[in-house]
C-alpha positions in Angstrom: 62.8 106.2 -96.4 62.9 106.3 -92.6 63.8 109.3 -90.6 67.4 108.4 -90.0 68.1 107.8 -93.7 66.3 111.0 -94.6 68.3 113.0 -92.1 71.6 111.4 -93.4 70.6 112.3 -97.0 70.1 116.0 -95.9 73.5 116.2 -94.4 75.2 114.5 -97.3 73.6 117.0 -99.7 74.7 119.9 -97.5 78.3 118.6 -97.5 78.3 118.1 -101.3 76.9 121.6 -101.8 79.5 123.3 -99.6 82.4 121.4 -101.0 81.6 122.7 -104.5 80.0 126.1 -104.1 80.8 129.0 -101.8 78.1 130.7 -99.7 76.5 133.8 -101.2 78.1 136.2 -98.8 81.7 134.9 -99.5 81.2 134.9 -103.3 79.9 138.4 -103.3 82.7 139.7 -101.2 85.3 138.1 -103.4 83.7 139.7 -106.4 83.9 143.1 -104.7 87.5 142.7 -103.7 88.6 141.4 -107.1 87.2 144.5 -108.7 89.0 146.7 -106.3 92.5 145.3 -107.2 94.1 147.1 -110.2 97.4 145.4 -110.6 97.7 142.9 -113.5 99.1 140.3 -111.2 96.1 140.6 -108.8 93.6 140.6 -111.6 95.1 137.4 -113.0 94.9 135.7 -109.6 91.3 136.7 -109.1 90.5 135.5 -112.7 92.0 132.1 -111.7 90.0 132.1 -108.5 86.7 132.6 -110.3 87.6 130.2 -113.1 88.3 127.6 -110.5 85.0 128.2 -108.8 83.1 128.1 -112.1 84.8 124.8 -113.1 84.0 123.3 -109.7 80.4 124.1 -110.3 80.3 122.9 -113.9 82.1 119.6 -113.1 80.5 119.2 -109.7 83.8 118.7 -108.0 85.3 120.2 -104.8 86.6 123.7 -105.3 89.8 123.0 -103.3 91.8 119.8 -103.2 92.1 120.0 -99.4 88.6 119.3 -98.3 89.8 119.5 -94.7 88.2 118.0 -91.7 84.5 118.6 -91.2 83.3 120.5 -88.2 79.6 120.9 -87.3 78.1 123.7 -85.2 74.6 122.9 -84.1 71.9 125.1 -82.6 69.8 122.3 -81.3 66.3 122.9 -80.1 65.4 121.0 -76.9 62.1 120.0 -78.6 63.7 118.8 -81.9 62.6 115.2 -82.0 65.8 113.8 -83.7 68.4 114.8 -81.1 69.2 111.2 -80.1 70.3 110.3 -83.7 71.9 113.5 -84.7 75.5 112.6 -83.9 75.2 109.2 -85.6 73.6 110.8 -88.6 76.4 113.3 -89.0 79.1 110.6 -88.7 77.4 108.4 -91.3 76.9 111.3 -93.7 80.6 112.2 -93.5 81.6 108.6 -94.2 79.3 108.4 -97.3 80.3 111.9 -98.5 84.0 110.9 -98.5 83.2 108.4 -101.2 80.4 110.2 -103.1 81.6 113.9 -103.3 84.4 112.8 -103.1 86.3 114.2 -100.1 90.0 113.7 -99.5 90.5 111.4 -96.5 92.3 113.6 -94.0 91.4 112.1 -90.6 94.4 110.6 -88.8 93.8 109.3 -85.2 96.3 111.1 -83.0 98.3 108.3 -81.4 98.1 105.4 -83.7 98.9 107.8 -86.6 96.7 105.9 -89.0 94.4 107.6 -91.6 90.9 106.2 -91.1 90.1 106.6 -94.8 86.6 108.1 -94.3 87.1 111.4 -92.5 85.7 110.0 -89.2 87.7 109.0 -86.2 88.5 110.0 -82.7 86.1 112.9 -81.9 85.9 113.4 -85.7 83.9 115.0 -87.2 83.9 117.6 -84.5 80.4 118.5 -83.3 79.8 121.6 -81.2 76.4 121.8 -79.5 74.4 124.9 -78.5 71.1 124.2 -76.8 68.1 126.4 -77.8 65.3 125.9 -75.2 61.9 125.1 -76.5 62.8 125.1 -80.2 61.5 122.3 -82.4 64.2 122.9 -85.1 67.9 122.5 -85.5 70.3 124.9 -87.2 73.3 123.1 -88.6 76.5 124.8 -89.8 79.1 122.7 -91.6 82.7 124.1 -91.9 85.5 122.6 -94.0 88.6 123.1 -91.9 91.6 122.8 -94.2 95.2 122.4 -93.1 96.4 125.8 -94.5 93.8 127.6 -92.5 94.4 125.5 -89.3 98.2 126.0 -89.2 98.2 129.7 -88.4 95.8 129.3 -85.4 97.3 130.7 -82.2 96.1 131.8 -78.8 97.7 133.7 -75.9 96.6 134.9 -72.5 97.7 138.5 -71.7 97.8 140.3 -68.5 94.9 142.8 -68.0 97.3 145.6 -67.9 98.4 144.8 -71.4 95.0 146.1 -72.6 93.3 145.9 -75.9 96.4 147.3 -77.6 98.3 144.1 -77.0 95.8 142.2 -79.2 96.6 144.2 -82.4 100.2 143.2 -83.0 99.4 139.6 -82.0 96.8 139.5 -84.7 99.0 141.2 -87.3 101.9 138.9 -86.6 99.7 135.8 -87.2 98.0 137.1 -90.4 101.2 138.4 -92.1 103.3 135.5 -90.9 101.9 131.9 -90.6 98.6 133.3 -92.1 100.3 132.9 -95.5 99.9 129.1 -95.1 96.3 129.8 -96.0 95.3 131.5 -99.3 94.6 135.2 -98.9 92.5 137.2 -98.8 91.6 135.7 -95.4 88.7 135.9 -93.1 90.2 136.6 -89.6 88.3 135.3 -86.6 89.3 136.7 -83.2 88.1 135.3 -80.0 88.4 137.3 -76.8 87.7 135.7 -73.4 89.3 134.5 -70.2 91.4 131.4 -71.1 92.9 129.6 -74.1 90.0 127.1 -74.8 87.3 129.8 -74.4 89.0 132.2 -76.7 89.8 129.5 -79.3 86.2 128.4 -79.6 85.0 131.9 -80.0 87.6 132.6 -82.7 86.2 129.7 -84.8 82.6 130.9 -84.3 83.7 134.3 -85.4 84.6 132.8 -88.8 81.1 131.3 -89.1 79.4 134.7 -88.8 78.1 136.0 -92.2 80.2 138.6 -93.9 78.8 142.1 -93.4 77.4 141.3 -90.0 79.3 143.4 -87.4 79.7 142.7 -83.7 76.7 144.1 -81.8 79.1 145.8 -79.3 80.1 149.2 -80.8 83.6 149.0 -79.4 84.2 145.5 -80.8 82.8 146.6 -84.2 85.2 149.5 -84.2 88.1 147.2 -83.4 87.0 144.9 -86.2 87.1 147.8 -88.6 90.5 149.1 -87.3 92.2 145.8 -87.6 90.7 145.1 -91.1 91.8 148.5 -92.4 95.3 148.0 -90.9 95.7 144.6 -92.4 94.6 145.9 -95.8 97.3 148.6 -95.6 100.1 146.0 -95.3 100.4 145.7 -99.1 99.5 142.0 -99.1 96.9 140.8 -101.6 95.7 137.5 -103.0 98.1 134.6 -102.5 100.2 136.8 -100.2 101.5 138.8 -103.2 101.5 142.6 -103.5 97.9 143.9 -103.5 95.3 146.1 -101.7 93.2 143.6 -99.8 94.8 141.1 -97.4 91.5 140.2 -95.8 87.9 139.7 -96.7 86.8 140.5 -93.2 87.7 140.6 -89.5 85.2 139.2 -87.0 85.4 139.3 -83.2 83.5 137.3 -80.7 83.9 137.8 -77.0 82.9 136.6 -73.6 83.3 137.9 -70.0 86.9 137.6 -68.8 88.5 136.9 -65.4 89.6 140.1 -63.7 93.2 138.8 -64.0 93.3 137.6 -67.6 92.8 138.8 -71.1 92.8 135.9 -73.6 93.0 136.2 -77.3 92.8 133.5 -80.0 93.1 133.9 -83.8 91.8 131.5 -86.5 91.8 132.3 -90.2 90.0 131.0 -93.3 91.3 131.3 -96.8 89.3 132.8 -99.7 87.7 129.4 -100.3 85.6 129.7 -97.1 83.5 126.6 -97.3 80.6 126.8 -94.8 76.9 126.2 -95.2 74.0 126.6 -92.9 70.6 124.9 -92.9 67.6 124.8 -90.6 66.1 121.4 -90.2 62.5 121.2 -88.9 60.9 118.5 -86.8 59.4 116.8 -89.8 62.8 116.8 -91.5 61.9 119.5 -94.1 64.8 121.9 -94.3 65.8 125.4 -95.5 69.2 126.4 -96.8 70.2 129.7 -95.2 73.6 130.3 -96.7 72.9 129.6 -100.4 69.9 131.4 -101.9 67.7 129.4 -104.3 69.1 126.0 -103.3 67.0 123.2 -102.0 68.4 119.9 -100.7 
């Protein structure tokens, strides 16, 4: 097998893994939250969640019928020898995975309004590149972006005088309103920056951070806790029905802002947070970072 075929096979296996099985951090958090709910209704919902996940594993089928559009977030070393073929590899892996996993064909090119049938198309799958100087490896994160999780996404630019306090009701309105298009409990990603596109990108990257890892800035970490505690006091639980835990986490990522702007964007993920991370070495050996004990 040549390098390109080997690389394609790695990405195919990563996609297949994440379509069926949740990452370790997400599964553990769901177990924790399920045990904290005491109403018969919430217990029944969590029982169905875990039964669904078990059956997905037993039958080797996607754990959610909406397999979304695939997004890839790459930390690419400048000395990684396969940079030139990486985009082609990812596109071909998505095409093949659509048939093999299988994935539901969701990609519709914007203006001709035609489903491509293989989850590739105009700038699809989406690939985000972060360059790591001198590194010989590439870290690849795949994220399944379903419609229910995409519909609530919003962004707004506030005046600096509005302050941090303006962010809180903006987030609450999204999570308790259109956030119900997703399947609670939700992971809430908040991006704070200087304009719409900057904040939106950060809000998605906030979702990719492992659960339990707080923002390194103490003020941001405090805000994460405050918003999470507030959302969990709304009385919303799994599937938006009465319960104790509306969210599995709140993550904030930020950047410097313009003196005259304060931008905020919010993305959410449902309880079926399908993401996986691998590190690919220059010789195309790889390590799965998100699912312990798994080899591709």
